[in-house]
C-alpha positions as a printed NumPy array, in Angstrom:
array([[ -10.947, -134.951,   98.901],
       [ -10.403, -132.266,  101.541],
       [ -12.205, -128.922,  101.547],
       [  -8.883, -127.147,  101.018],
       [  -8.245, -129.183,   97.874],
       [ -11.773, -128.443,   96.645],
       [ -11.249, -124.724,   97.12 ],
       [  -7.904, -124.921,   95.323],
       [  -9.572, -126.779,   92.466],
       [ -12.152, -124.034,   92.095],
       [  -9.379, -121.451,   91.923],
       [  -7.781, -123.383,   89.06 ],
       [ -11.007, -123.861,   87.066],
       [ -10.159, -121.118,   84.536],
       [  -6.959, -122.969,   83.608],
       [  -8.833, -126.264,   83.517],
       [ -11.297, -124.902,   80.954],
       [ -13.909, -125.004,   83.695],
       [ -16.811, -122.812,   84.656],
       [ -15.153, -119.616,   83.449],
       [ -16.598, -117.716,   80.52 ],
       [ -15.164, -115.066,   78.258],
       [ -16.395, -111.591,   79.077],
       [ -17.522, -111.03 ,   75.488],
       [ -17.587, -113.099,   72.335],
       [ -15.093, -112.47 ,   69.576],
       [ -15.882, -109.393,   67.546],
       [ -18.557, -108.359,   70.026],
       [ -19.994, -104.905,   70.441],
       [ -19.699, -103.854,   74.082],
       [ -22.994, -101.941,   73.922],
       [ -26.017, -103.689,   75.388],
       [ -29.755, -103.069,   75.315],
       [ -30.003, -104.246,   78.925],
       [ -30.85 , -101.607,   81.511],
       [ -30.111, -101.965,   85.213],
       [ -33.105, -101.802,   87.55 ],
       [ -32.681, -100.876,   91.201],
       [ -35.136, -100.856,   94.071],
       [ -37.005, -103.884,   92.711],
       [ -37.798, -105.3  ,   96.159],
       [ -36.148, -107.595,   98.678],
       [ -32.641, -108.634,   97.704],
       [ -31.156, -110.945,  100.35 ],
       [ -28.965, -112.582,   97.685],
       [ -27.3  , -109.285,   96.785],
       [ -27.84 , -109.709,   93.016],
       [ -28.042, -107.023,   90.327],
       [ -31.066, -106.797,   88.041],
       [ -30.917, -106.085,   84.313],
       [ -33.874, -106.03 ,   81.929],
       [ -34.849, -105.365,   78.336],
       [ -38.432, -104.614,   77.289],
       [ -39.073, -104.069,   73.553],
       [ -41.461, -101.32 ,   72.456],
       [ -43.856, -103.952,   71.097],
       [ -44.868, -106.934,   73.199],
       [ -46.898, -109.912,   72.103],
       [ -50.204, -110.531,   73.854],
       [ -50.583, -111.884,   76.398],
       [ -47.256, -110.446,   77.54 ],
       [ -44.474, -112.883,   78.345],
       [ -41.242, -112.756,   80.361],
       [ -38.075, -114.849,   79.96 ],
       [ -35.571, -114.975,   82.836],
       [ -32.007, -115.787,   81.697],
       [ -29.21 , -116.751,   84.114],
       [ -25.594, -116.391,   82.971],
       [ -22.712, -118.757,   83.659],
       [ -19.684, -118.323,   85.893],
       [ -17.267, -115.531,   85.047],
       [ -19.842, -113.745,   82.878],
       [ -22.008, -110.69 ,   83.185],
       [ -25.636, -110.482,   82.183],
       [ -24.707, -108.356,   79.146],
       [ -21.966, -110.742,   78.029],
       [ -24.215, -113.783,   78.117],
       [ -27.026, -111.879,   76.43 ],
       [ -24.68 , -110.946,   73.608],
       [ -23.376, -114.488,   73.254],
       [ -26.699, -116.317,   73.433],
       [ -28.706, -113.665,   71.563],
       [ -31.633, -113.362,   73.943],
       [ -32.284, -109.636,   73.511],
       [ -32.316, -110.121,   69.724],
       [ -34.94 , -112.828,   70.173],
       [ -36.885, -110.624,   72.578],
       [ -36.929, -107.776,   70.067],
       [ -37.947, -110.023,   67.174],
       [ -40.658, -111.959,   68.983],
       [ -41.861, -109.315,   71.423],
       [ -41.271, -110.6  ,   74.944],
       [ -39.688, -109.013,   78.016],
       [ -36.27 , -110.132,   79.21 ],
       [ -34.938, -110.306,   82.78 ],
       [ -31.26 , -111.092,   83.379],
       [ -30.136, -111.267,   87.035],
       [ -26.399, -110.835,   87.569],
       [ -24.165, -112.32 ,   90.238],
       [ -21.641, -110.12 ,   92.034],
       [ -18.076, -111.097,   92.833],
       [ -18.627, -110.298,   96.514],
       [ -21.089, -113.25 ,   96.628],
       [ -18.981, -115.674,   94.6  ],
       [ -15.391, -115.201,   93.489],
       [ -16.108, -116.663,   90.045],
       [ -19.465, -114.828,   89.798],
       [ -21.285, -118.164,   89.76 ],
       [ -24.827, -118.363,   91.043],
       [ -24.661, -120.359,   94.29 ],
       [ -26.879, -123.214,   93.088],
       [ -25.636, -125.558,   95.872],
       [ -25.664, -123.211,   98.879],
       [ -28.668, -123.991,  101.144],
       [ -29.027, -120.315,  102.059],
       [ -29.445, -119.415,   98.379],
       [ -31.487, -122.364,   97.176],
       [ -34.416, -122.385,   99.604],
       [ -37.757, -120.764,   98.96 ],
       [ -37.934, -117.341,  100.588],
       [ -34.201, -116.821,  101.095],
       [ -30.963, -115.803,   99.426],
       [ -30.44 , -115.621,   95.685],
       [ -33.61 , -117.568,   94.893],
       [ -35.736, -114.984,   96.682],
       [ -33.886, -112.09 ,   95.014],
       [ -34.708, -113.524,   91.591],
       [ -38.33 , -114.062,   92.643],
       [ -38.556, -110.395,   93.682],
       [ -37.174, -109.3  ,   90.302],
       [ -39.828, -111.362,   88.531],
       [ -42.59 , -109.851,   90.662],
       [ -41.297, -106.374,   89.81 ],
       [ -41.318, -107.143,   86.072],
       [ -44.87 , -108.501,   86.266],
       [ -46.103, -105.343,   87.989],
       [ -44.126, -102.815,   85.963],
       [ -44.802, -104.271,   82.506],
       [ -48.163, -106.027,   82.953],
       [ -46.699, -109.454,   82.277],
       [ -49.164, -112.336,   82.21 ],
       [ -48.281, -114.353,   85.357],
       [ -48.995, -117.512,   83.374],
       [ -46.304, -116.692,   80.786],
       [ -43.099, -116.537,   82.829],
       [ -40.175, -118.739,   81.724],
       [ -36.591, -119.308,   82.849],
       [ -33.353, -120.668,   81.379],
       [ -29.697, -120.705,   82.319],
       [ -26.251, -122.067,   81.476],
       [ -23.983, -124.136,   83.747],
       [ -24.186, -122.617,   87.247],
       [ -27.032, -120.528,   85.814],
       [ -28.568, -123.829,   84.726],
       [ -28.195, -125.144,   88.258],
       [ -29.94 , -122.024,   89.564],
       [ -32.654, -122.5  ,   86.923],
       [ -33.322, -125.908,   88.495],
       [ -33.445, -124.182,   91.889],
       [ -36.031, -121.63 ,   90.751],
       [ -38.242, -124.234,   89.085],
       [ -38.153, -126.34 ,   92.255],
       [ -38.615, -123.607,   94.852],
       [ -41.139, -121.487,   92.922],
       [ -42.836, -123.931,   90.511],
       [ -46.087, -121.933,   90.53 ],
       [ -44.25 , -118.942,   89.032],
       [ -43.032, -120.631,   85.838],
       [ -44.796, -122.168,   82.862],
       [ -41.561, -123.793,   81.632],
       [ -37.801, -123.837,   82.036],
       [ -34.685, -124.876,   80.141],
       [ -31.356, -126.019,   81.594],
       [ -28.185, -125.905,   79.481],
       [ -25.178, -127.889,   80.763],
       [ -26.612, -127.669,   84.274],
       [ -27.544, -129.904,   87.161],
       [ -30.703, -131.223,   88.833],
       [ -32.121, -129.614,   91.93 ],
       [ -31.099, -130.724,   95.384],
       [ -28.12 , -132.979,   94.62 ],
       [ -25.648, -130.771,   96.524],
       [ -25.737, -128.808,   99.757],
       [ -22.006, -128.006,   99.982],
       [ -18.948, -127.545,   97.788],
       [ -17.792, -131.16 ,   97.974],
       [ -21.171, -132.465,   96.834],
       [ -21.333, -129.819,   94.132],
       [ -18.004, -130.896,   92.654],
       [ -19.001, -134.552,   92.861],
       [ -22.207, -133.78 ,   90.997],
       [ -20.405, -131.736,   88.372],
       [ -17.664, -134.227,   87.593],
       [ -19.248, -137.601,   88.327],
       [ -23.032, -137.157,   88.314],
       [ -23.897, -140.186,   90.43 ],
       [ -27.16 , -141.803,   89.35 ],
       [ -30.132, -141.601,   91.71 ],
       [ -33.573, -143.228,   91.633],
       [ -36.138, -141.133,   89.775],
       [ -38.463, -141.039,   92.781],
       [ -35.675, -139.701,   94.994],
       [ -34.906, -136.95 ,   92.485],
       [ -38.574, -136.043,   92.188],
       [ -38.98 , -135.875,   95.949],
       [ -36.15 , -133.348,   96.168],
       [ -38.325, -130.967,   94.129],
       [ -41.603, -131.885,   95.807],
       [ -40.07 , -131.132,   99.21 ],
       [ -38.798, -127.704,   98.135],
       [ -42.237, -126.073,   98.36 ],
       [ -45.867, -126.718,   99.237],
       [ -46.817, -126.727,   95.546],
       [ -49.122, -129.549,   94.518],
       [ -50.425, -128.244,   91.203],
       [ -49.195, -128.689,   87.647],
       [ -45.413, -128.683,   87.233],
       [ -43.545, -126.506,   84.722],
       [ -42.404, -127.985,   81.419],
       [ -38.685, -128.734,   81.101],
       [ -36.18 , -128.581,   78.217],
       [ -32.687, -130.031,   78.801],
       [ -29.571, -129.319,   76.676],
       [ -26.104, -130.825,   77.121],
       [ -22.999, -131.449,   75.031],
       [ -21.928, -135.089,   74.936],
       [ -18.227, -134.087,   75.211],
       [ -18.703, -131.815,   78.241],
       [ -15.798, -132.321,   80.668],
       [ -16.852, -129.551,   83.052],
       [ -20.365, -130.68 ,   83.927],
       [ -20.763, -134.395,   83.342],
       [ -23.37 , -135.096,   80.603],
       [ -24.944, -137.623,   82.958],
       [ -26.518, -134.631,   84.705],
       [ -28.807, -134.185,   81.708],
       [ -30.169, -137.689,   82.293],
       [ -30.657, -136.934,   85.982],
       [ -32.571, -133.706,   85.238],
       [ -34.781, -135.582,   82.789],
       [ -35.419, -138.325,   85.346],
       [ -36.308, -135.714,   87.975],
       [ -38.918, -134.034,   85.776],
       [ -40.316, -137.23 ,   84.298],
       [ -41.053, -138.35 ,   87.834],
       [ -42.758, -135.037,   88.641],
       [ -44.91 , -135.285,   85.519],
       [ -45.549, -139.014,   86.114],
       [ -44.143, -139.913,   82.705],
       [ -42.382, -143.137,   81.638],
       [ -38.603, -143.316,   81.378],
       [ -38.656, -144.416,   77.731],
       [ -38.959, -141.501,   75.27 ],
       [ -42.262, -141.162,   73.461],
       [ -40.511, -139.737,   70.42 ],
       [ -36.927, -139.594,   69.152],
       [ -36.195, -137.229,   66.291],
       [ -33.274, -135.376,   64.714],
       [ -33.349, -131.572,   64.914],
       [ -30.681, -129.645,   63.008],
       [ -28.544, -132.79 ,   63.032],
       [ -28.886, -133.62 ,   66.752],
       [ -31.001, -136.188,   68.599],
       [ -33.998, -134.921,   70.539],
       [ -36.131, -136.985,   72.88 ],
       [ -39.616, -135.914,   73.921],
       [ -42.365, -136.861,   76.349],
       [ -45.895, -135.456,   76.323],
       [ -48.968, -135.412,   78.499],
       [ -52.502, -136.658,   77.961],
       [ -53.433, -133.594,   75.904],
       [ -50.469, -134.083,   73.565],
       [ -48.439, -131.137,   74.846],
       [ -44.703, -131.785,   75.187],
       [ -43.822, -131.656,   78.881],
       [ -40.178, -132.775,   78.846],
       [ -37.627, -132.697,   76.04 ],
       [ -33.896, -133.38 ,   75.891],
       [ -31.267, -132.417,   73.303],
       [ -27.895, -134.201,   73.194],
       [ -25.45 , -132.03 ,   71.247],
       [ -23.076, -134.649,   69.897],
       [ -19.343, -134.024,   70.445],
       [ -19.959, -130.537,   71.895],
       [ -17.991, -129.395,   74.947],
       [ -19.283, -127.267,   77.832],
       [ -21.333, -124.302,   76.681],
       [ -24.373, -122.937,   74.89 ],
       [ -24.918, -124.233,   71.332],
       [ -25.307, -121.533,   68.678],
       [ -26.425, -121.625,   65.059],
       [ -29.125, -120.708,   62.597],
       [ -32.759, -121.1  ,   63.571],
       [ -35.697, -122.459,   61.599],
       [ -36.185, -118.947,   60.232],
       [ -32.553, -118.901,   58.968],
       [ -31.604, -116.186,   61.457],
       [ -28.565, -116.351,   63.702],
       [ -28.944, -115.562,   67.381],
       [ -25.832, -114.854,   69.446],
       [ -22.094, -114.478,   68.936],
       [ -19.577, -117.323,   69.126],
       [ -17.005, -117.116,   71.907],
       [ -15.651, -119.05 ,   74.88 ],
       [ -18.341, -121.493,   76.021],
       [ -20.634, -120.071,   73.348],
       [ -20.17 , -122.747,   70.751],
       [ -21.013, -122.846,   67.048],
       [ -22.911, -126.109,   66.73 ],
       [ -25.306, -125.529,   63.845],
       [ -28.309, -125.291,   66.154],
       [ -29.609, -122.253,   68.038],
       [ -30.504, -123.424,   71.514],
       [ -31.892, -119.985,   72.386],
       [ -34.308, -120.078,   69.445],
       [ -35.464, -123.64 ,   70.099],
       [ -35.929, -122.885,   73.794],
       [ -38.026, -119.815,   72.928],
       [ -40.016, -122.057,   70.577],
       [ -40.502, -124.623,   73.36 ],
       [ -41.786, -121.768,   75.517],
       [ -44.349, -120.957,   72.803],
       [ -42.921, -117.505,   72.019],
       [ -42.012, -117.726,   68.327],
       [ -45.414, -117.48 ,   66.643],
       [ -45.508, -113.696,   67.004],
       [ -43.148, -111.489,   64.969],
       [ -42.612, -107.791,   65.69 ],
       [ -42.25 , -106.775,   62.034],
       [ -45.533, -108.45 ,   61.139],
       [ -47.235, -106.79 ,   64.088],
       [ -46.032, -103.372,   62.907],
       [ -47.45 , -104.014,   59.471],
       [ -50.793, -105.022,   60.942],
       [ -50.838, -101.921,   63.139],
       [ -50.496,  -99.515,   60.205],
       [ -53.813,  -98.06 ,   58.94 ],
       [ -54.861,  -99.467,   55.611],
       [ -54.22 ,  -97.133,   52.67 ],
       [ -57.344,  -95.648,   51.116],
       [ -58.045,  -97.19 ,   47.706],
       [ -57.519,  -94.903,   44.725],
       [ -60.769,  -94.396,   42.805],
       [ -60.557,  -95.51 ,   39.188],
       [ -63.06 ,  -94.559,   36.469],
       [ -65.177,  -97.52 ,   35.483],
       [ -67.486,  -97.718,   32.482],
       [ -70.979,  -98.494,   33.642],
       [ -71.589, -101.407,   31.254],
       [ -68.355, -103.164,   32.272],
       [ -69.772, -105.049,   35.272],
       [ -72.192, -106.783,   32.911],
       [ -69.468, -108.123,   30.604],
       [ -68.959, -111.384,   32.444],
       [ -72.671, -112.021,   32.611],
       [ -72.956, -111.271,   28.903],
       [ -70.236, -113.812,   28.097],
       [ -71.906, -116.45 ,   30.259],
       [ -75.272, -115.702,   28.617],
       [ -73.766, -115.955,   25.135],
       [ -72.212, -119.307,   25.977],
       [ -75.525, -120.48 ,   27.342],
       [ -77.219, -119.548,   24.087],
       [ -75.057, -121.964,   22.075],
       [ -77.145, -124.863,   20.739],
       [ -76.738, -128.142,   22.524],
       [ -74.623, -130.467,   20.372],
       [ -72.624, -133.612,   20.864],
       [ -69.388, -132.828,   22.725],
       [ -67.111, -133.45 ,   19.733],
       [ -69.181, -131.245,   17.403],
       [ -69.477, -128.581,   20.091],
       [ -65.716, -128.494,   20.45 ],
       [ -65.333, -127.827,   16.711],
       [ -68.138, -125.291,   16.388],
       [ -67.42 , -123.365,   19.635],
       [ -65.911, -119.989,   18.494],
       [ -64.764, -118.055,   21.525],
       [ -64.008, -114.985,   19.438],
       [ -67.544, -114.823,   18.161],
       [ -68.977, -115.238,   21.634],
       [ -66.829, -112.44 ,   23.079],
       [ -67.787, -110.174,   20.131],
       [ -71.457, -110.851,   20.732],
       [ -71.017, -110.242,   24.477],
       [ -69.233, -106.91 ,   23.896],
       [ -71.965, -105.848,   21.512],
       [ -74.665, -106.833,   23.998],
       [ -72.903, -104.858,   26.743],
       [ -72.724, -101.775,   24.577],
       [ -68.954, -101.837,   24.349],
       [ -68.781, -102.658,   20.631],
       [ -70.876, -101.592,   17.668]])
C-alpha cells in the first residue's frame, strides 16, 4: 500500500468508525475540573498540560497520568472515563496531557513517530516534564506514579513505560499497541489492523533497548474488546507477551477468573503480587469499557468509543494501581475532632451491681445440674443483688 493511500485512509477514519472520538459523551456537562498548567518545563512535543488535584490526597501521594484517544480533548476523555471522579473519591492527583491539532490532524498522540517515542525527545519528553512538575508542585511520591491511555493514548502509554520505566510503578493500556512495533505510518497501520505476531523475546528487547534501565519493570494491565475492528485485538496478546518477557514470566496464565462477566488472566511474581493482567471484553468494539464498580458507583459517561459494558475499566485500573483502599469521605470523618462526651449522672452504687449479681449467683448452693436448673430463680438473685447494692430496700 502506497504512502498516499495510507494518508487517504487516515483521512477517512472518522467515516470508518476509526480512531475518532466524540467530543463529549451524550448528556455531558461541558464543565471540567481540569485546570491547564503552563510553564511546566521543556515541551519539545508541543503538548498542553491539564491537571486536577483534589483538596484531600491519600498518603503517600499518588499521581495517575491519563492519555486520551484520537479526536478527543483531555476534558472530554476525563468526562467519559470518569477519572477526575475517581481522583476526587480516592484522593490522588490527575495529569492529562493533551495533543494539539498542529502536531497531528486527528489529535492522536504520535505513538509511532521516532521523534516522539524516544527517551529525551518529542512528546515522550514533554509528558515526562509534566510528571516532574506534578511531583515537585504537589509532593507526589515518586514511587506512586501510574499511567493509562486509550487507543493512540494506549500506544503512547506503551511508549512512556518503555522509555521511562523508572518513573512508573504500573501502567494500563486500553485498545492500544505494544511498544516499538512501528516507526512510520505504514507500519502503524499494519500493526493496528493486522497485529502480526512476534516472538516474545523480540518484543521484550524493543523495551529493553529503549533505555538504560535494568531495574524492576512496571506492572501492566491490558484491556481490549474482542470485536475491535479499529485496533486488532491481537495487539493485546502482543502487549502481554512483551511484558511477560520483561518480567520473566511464563506464557500460560497463572490464574483465569471472571470479573463482572468478563475473563481476566493474571500472572504474579515470587512475592505473590500481580505483575501482568489482561481483560478480554467479549463482543465489545473499540473503546473504553464503562460500568458499575465493586462499590456500585458509576464512573464516566457513555458516548462514542466510551462503551457501556457492565464493567468500569477506570475503577479496576485504579484498583490494580493500589489506589482504591483510601476514601475521601472516610478521611474527612477521621479528620474531624471527636465530640466531647456528655456527662450523665450516675448513682454511686451502680458500678457494683454486676459484681453483686455475680456474687449472688456464686452463693447458690452447689446442686446437680438438673436440680439447679429448677431451683435457680433469677428474679430472687437480682432482688438480692439490688438490695446488697443499696438500690432496693
